[in-house]
C-alpha positions as CSV (number, residue, x, y, z in Angstrom):
1,X,27.2,6.4,24.9
2,X,24.2,6.5,27.1
3,X,22.3,3.7,25.3
4,X,25.5,1.5,25.0
5,X,26.9,1.9,28.5
6,X,23.8,2.5,30.5
7,X,21.1,0.3,29.0
8,X,19.2,0.1,32.3
9,X,19.0,3.9,32.5
10,X,15.6,5.4,32.9
11,X,16.5,7.5,29.8
12,X,17.2,4.6,27.7
13,X,14.0,4.4,25.7
14,X,13.9,8.2,25.2
15,X,17.5,8.3,24.1
16,X,16.8,5.6,21.5
17,X,13.8,7.4,20.4
18,X,15.7,10.7,19.9
19,X,18.3,8.7,18.1
20,X,15.8,7.5,15.7
21,X,14.4,10.9,15.0
22,X,17.9,12.2,14.4
23,X,19.0,9.4,12.1
24,X,15.7,9.5,10.3
25,X,16.1,13.3,9.6
26,X,19.7,12.5,8.2
27,X,18.2,9.8,5.9
28,X,20.0,7.1,7.7
29,X,16.9,4.9,7.7
30,X,18.5,1.7,8.6
31,X,19.9,3.1,11.8
32,X,16.6,5.0,12.7
33,X,14.8,1.6,12.1
34,X,17.1,-0.1,14.7
35,X,16.7,2.7,17.3
36,X,12.8,2.6,16.8
37,X,12.8,-1.0,17.2
38,X,14.5,-0.8,20.5
39,X,11.9,1.6,21.8
40,X,9.2,-0.8,20.7
41,X,10.8,-3.5,22.7
42,X,10.1,-1.4,25.9
43,X,6.5,-2.1,25.4
44,X,3.3,-0.1,25.1
45,X,3.7,1.4,28.6
46,X,6.3,3.8,27.2
47,X,5.0,7.0,26.0
48,X,7.1,6.8,22.9
49,X,5.8,3.5,21.9
50,X,3.0,4.5,19.4
51,X,5.2,7.1,17.7
52,X,8.2,4.8,17.5
53,X,6.2,2.1,15.9
54,X,5.0,4.7,13.3
55,X,8.5,6.0,12.7
56,X,9.7,2.3,12.7
57,X,7.2,1.7,9.8
58,X,8.3,5.1,7.9
59,X,11.9,3.9,8.2
60,X,11.2,0.7,6.6
61,X,8.9,2.4,4.0
62,X,11.8,4.7,3.1
63,X,14.0,1.7,2.5
64,X,11.1,0.2,0.2
65,X,10.6,-2.7,2.6
66,X,6.9,-2.4,2.1
67,X,5.8,-5.6,3.7
68,X,7.5,-5.0,6.9
69,X,6.6,-1.3,6.9
70,X,2.9,-2.3,6.8
71,X,3.3,-4.6,9.9
72,X,4.6,-1.9,11.8
73,X,1.8,0.6,10.7
74,X,-0.6,-2.2,11.8
75,X,1.2,-2.1,15.3
76,X,0.4,1.6,15.5
77,X,-3.2,1.1,14.4
78,X,-3.7,-1.7,16.9
79,X,-2.6,0.7,19.7
80,X,-4.7,3.6,18.5
81,X,-7.8,1.8,17.5
82,X,-8.1,-1.2,20.0
83,X,-11.1,-3.6,19.5
84,X,-14.4,-2.3,20.2
85,X,-13.3,1.4,19.3
86,X,-14.7,3.2,16.4
87,X,-12.7,5.5,14.4
88,X,-15.5,8.3,14.7
89,X,-15.2,8.1,18.4
90,X,-11.5,8.7,18.7
91,X,-10.0,12.1,19.8
92,X,-8.9,14.3,16.9
93,X,-5.3,13.7,17.8
94,X,-5.8,9.9,17.6
95,X,-7.8,10.3,14.3
96,X,-4.7,12.2,13.0
97,X,-2.3,9.2,13.8
98,X,-4.7,6.8,12.1
99,X,-5.0,8.9,8.9
100,X,-1.2,9.2,8.7
101,X,-0.9,5.5,9.0
102,X,-3.6,4.9,6.3
103,X,-2.1,7.4,4.0
104,X,1.4,5.7,3.8
105,X,-0.1,2.4,3.8
106,X,-2.2,3.3,0.6
107,X,1.0,4.5,-1.0
108,X,2.7,1.2,-0.1
109,X,-0.1,-0.9,-1.4
110,X,0.0,1.1,-4.8
111,X,3.6,0.2,-5.1
112,X,2.9,-3.5,-4.6
113,X,0.3,-5.9,-5.9
114,X,-2.5,-3.8,-4.8
115,X,-5.6,-5.5,-3.3
116,X,-3.8,-9.0,-3.2
117,X,-1.2,-7.4,-1.0
118,X,-3.7,-5.9,1.2
119,X,-5.7,-9.1,1.5
120,X,-2.5,-11.2,2.1
121,X,-1.6,-8.7,5.0
122,X,-4.8,-9.3,6.9
123,X,-4.6,-13.0,6.2
124,X,-1.1,-12.9,8.0
125,X,-1.8,-10.6,10.9
126,X,-5.6,-11.5,11.3
127,X,-8.8,-9.6,11.0
128,X,-9.0,-6.2,12.6
129,X,-12.0,-3.9,13.4
130,X,-10.5,-1.1,11.4
131,X,-9.8,-3.3,8.4
132,X,-12.5,-1.5,6.2
133,X,-10.7,1.7,6.8
134,X,-7.6,0.3,5.1
135,X,-9.6,-0.9,2.1
136,X,-11.5,2.4,1.9
137,X,-8.4,4.5,1.8
138,X,-6.6,2.2,-0.6
139,X,-9.7,2.6,-2.8
140,X,-9.8,6.2,-2.4
141,X,-5.8,6.5,-3.3
142,X,-6.4,4.4,-6.5
143,X,-9.2,6.6,-7.5
144,X,-7.0,9.6,-7.0
145,X,-4.5,7.9,-9.5
146,X,-7.4,7.2,-11.8
147,X,-6.8,3.4,-11.6
148,X,-10.4,2.8,-11.6
149,X,-10.3,-1.1,-12.3
150,X,-8.0,-1.5,-9.4
151,X,-10.4,0.7,-7.2
152,X,-13.4,-1.5,-8.1
153,X,-11.2,-4.6,-7.4
154,X,-10.4,-3.3,-4.0
155,X,-13.9,-2.6,-3.1
156,X,-15.3,-5.8,-4.4
157,X,-12.6,-7.7,-2.6
158,X,-13.8,-6.4,0.7
159,X,-17.5,-7.1,-0.2
160,X,-16.7,-10.7,-1.1
161,X,-14.7,-11.3,1.9
162,X,-17.3,-9.7,4.3
163,X,-20.6,-9.5,2.5
164,X,-22.4,-9.0,5.8
165,X,-20.2,-6.2,7.1
166,X,-22.1,-2.9,7.7
167,X,-19.8,-1.1,5.3
168,X,-20.2,-3.4,2.6
169,X,-23.3,-1.6,1.0
170,X,-21.4,1.7,1.1
171,X,-18.5,-0.1,-0.7
172,X,-21.0,-1.4,-3.5
173,X,-22.3,2.2,-3.9
174,X,-18.8,3.2,-4.5
175,X,-18.3,0.6,-7.0
176,X,-21.3,1.9,-8.8
177,X,-20.0,5.6,-8.6
178,X,-16.6,4.7,-9.7
179,X,-18.0,2.6,-12.7
180,X,-19.8,5.9,-13.7
181,X,-16.7,8.1,-13.3
182,X,-14.6,5.7,-15.4
183,X,-17.0,5.6,-18.1
184,X,-17.7,1.8,-17.8
185,X,-21.4,2.6,-18.3
186,X,-22.1,-1.0,-19.7
187,X,-21.4,-2.4,-16.1
188,X,-23.7,0.1,-14.2
189,X,-26.9,-1.9,-14.5
190,X,-25.2,-5.1,-13.4
191,X,-23.6,-3.5,-10.5
192,X,-26.9,-1.9,-9.4
193,X,-28.8,-5.2,-9.7
194,X,-26.2,-6.8,-7.6
195,X,-26.8,-4.0,-4.9
196,X,-30.4,-4.7,-5.0
197,X,-29.9,-8.4,-4.9
198,X,-27.7,-8.2,-1.9
199,X,-28.9,-5.2,0.2
200,X,-32.4,-4.6,-0.8
201,X,-34.4,-1.9,-2.6
202,X,-34.7,0.2,0.6
203,X,-31.1,0.7,0.9
204,X,-30.8,1.2,-2.8
205,X,-33.0,4.2,-2.7
206,X,-30.4,6.0,-0.7
207,X,-27.9,5.9,-3.6
208,X,-27.0,9.4,-4.8
209,X,-26.5,8.6,-8.6
210,X,-27.2,10.7,-11.6
211,X,-30.9,10.1,-13.0
212,X,-29.7,9.4,-16.3
213,X,-28.1,6.2,-14.9
214,X,-31.2,5.1,-13.0
215,X,-32.2,1.4,-13.5
């Protein structure tokens, strides 16, 4: 009654937020999505904005609308890690928010077309300073699922897109380690050689690889 009859009320956004929480707990994800969307329309000045954008994404995720849910999670990440901000420098509470978004995004990508869906997302929304974190967490989730080929594709996609990014050498190291874990030993030397060629022998000496697989 409050939101329908008193849309100008100071309690409108909070009421929509509480409606969203209640409907989400009832499993009515379509109605919760609509309520959280109303909160988001109120803008970032609202203290409910960040959580509402996250829950909006969750509501869409629960309805298996993965593409749209990912965009809501991007909205939450944009608000939590603005340009020029590093994950490591965030307060613990903000890191927890980021981790939650990345976790559910990893699940979404694992249900979709994997790394192609990931790449398509950032082609649509634009490059982000935290993009490497998304690739990293997706790769880690795929490793947990023992989808080693997909893991390697994910890390290599980031390397190919951003060869000079500061995180690319670490991703190539992960490629080598996953190659070892997966038993694809025939690919180890080519991957090590690629690392040396791209990033130099000085960086290569810091790799923590079993001696048996040394070049």
